[in-house]
C-alpha positions, 0 to 999 in steps of 0.5 A: 184109835177107831173102834169098828164093827164089820160094817160101821165105826162104833167110836173114835177114841182120842184119850181114855179116862179109866175111872174103874175100881178093883181088878182089871180096872185099876190094877194095870190090866186095862192100862196094859191093854190101852198101851198095846192099842196105842191109846193115851189114857189118864192116870198111872201106868201099868207098873204104878197101877199094879203096885198101887193095887197090891198092898204088899208091893205098895207097903214094900215100896213105902218102907224102901223110901222110909215112908211110915206105915202101920205094923203089918204081916202078910201071908199066902195060904201055906205061910198062914198054915205054918204059923200065921196066927202066932205072927199076927198075935205080935200085933196090937189089936184090933187087927184089920184083915185084908185081901192084898189085891182088892179095893173098896174095902171088899173082903176086909174084916176088923177083928177085936177078938182072937176067936174071930181071926180064923173066919176073917182070914178065910174071908180075905182068902176068898178074894185072893191068894195073898192077905195082909193083917195090919195093926189097928191105929186109933186115930183119924182117917185123912186123905190127900190128893196128888196131881201131876207128872214129873213134879206132882203137887198135893192138895189140901187135906180132908178127913173121913168121919166114920162110924163103927170104927172104920170106913167100910164098904157100906159107908163108902157106897150106901151111906146117907150122910156125907162123911167128908170134911174138907179141909180137915181141922188140923195143925199146920205142921200135920197138914204140911207133913201129910202133903209131903208124904203124899208126894213121896208116896206117889213117887215111891210107886212111880205115879203119874197123873193122879192118886189119893193118899190115905192116912191114919193119924194117931193124934195122941202120938202125933204120928202119921201113917200112910195107909194106902195109895189109890191110883184111880180115886173115886169121882162121884159126888161123894168122892174126896179127890175132886173135893180136896182139889176144889178146896185147893182152887182147882175146879172140876173142869180144870181138874179134868183138863189137867189130867187129860193134858198129863195123859197126852204129855206122857204119851208124847214123851214115851213116843219120842223115846 
């Protein structure tokens, strides 16, 4: 693709690496634009990106493939007014109230007291027309990287060490300490199960290229829950995805090279159909 102004060429694009978070970045919008422009790009396609961004659609995809998720309910505003609080009360506290189509923990509230539920719901609705309320799981936060196309691979498993009960926006982007532990100190069978579920979750949404799968691990019960799948995980110095692949023997330059090769592979395959 040649990007041009009236009097000069501004750029020539061979492939795009859309390292973007949130709406219009990882929700399929940019991916659709690149498809329309005929530009190869790294990562998941329009459908997988959209499903991965929508927590309701994502959980439905996981449940359809028998992938364990924490108990949850979801609402639009009419459904909330029609008895949402009573449905939420059937879940064990704490509750996590989330906009269905946001990332980076924006608009999320952790609710311990029933009296705080209405305010948390109102905050979530400020960020979208659909919200999810999840039952809190007491346990550890684990993350696993997925890399590949038709035959994806899972990385070693990392752990996020959090304060205040959950990994919120402040800790993700403004914390001084590195909260990532790679590899996580886990029994071999838990690691194997997390890696298996990561690949299954990736396939459940139709993933391609990369994703980071986040887990809640109830250590006392020995139960893993897939919390969510991020189709464009962070690539900063503090990000988990490059760290788990480095610990798996894939350096940062090699990781980028493989992702770009996968972008061209998908484009070549689709052009031949």
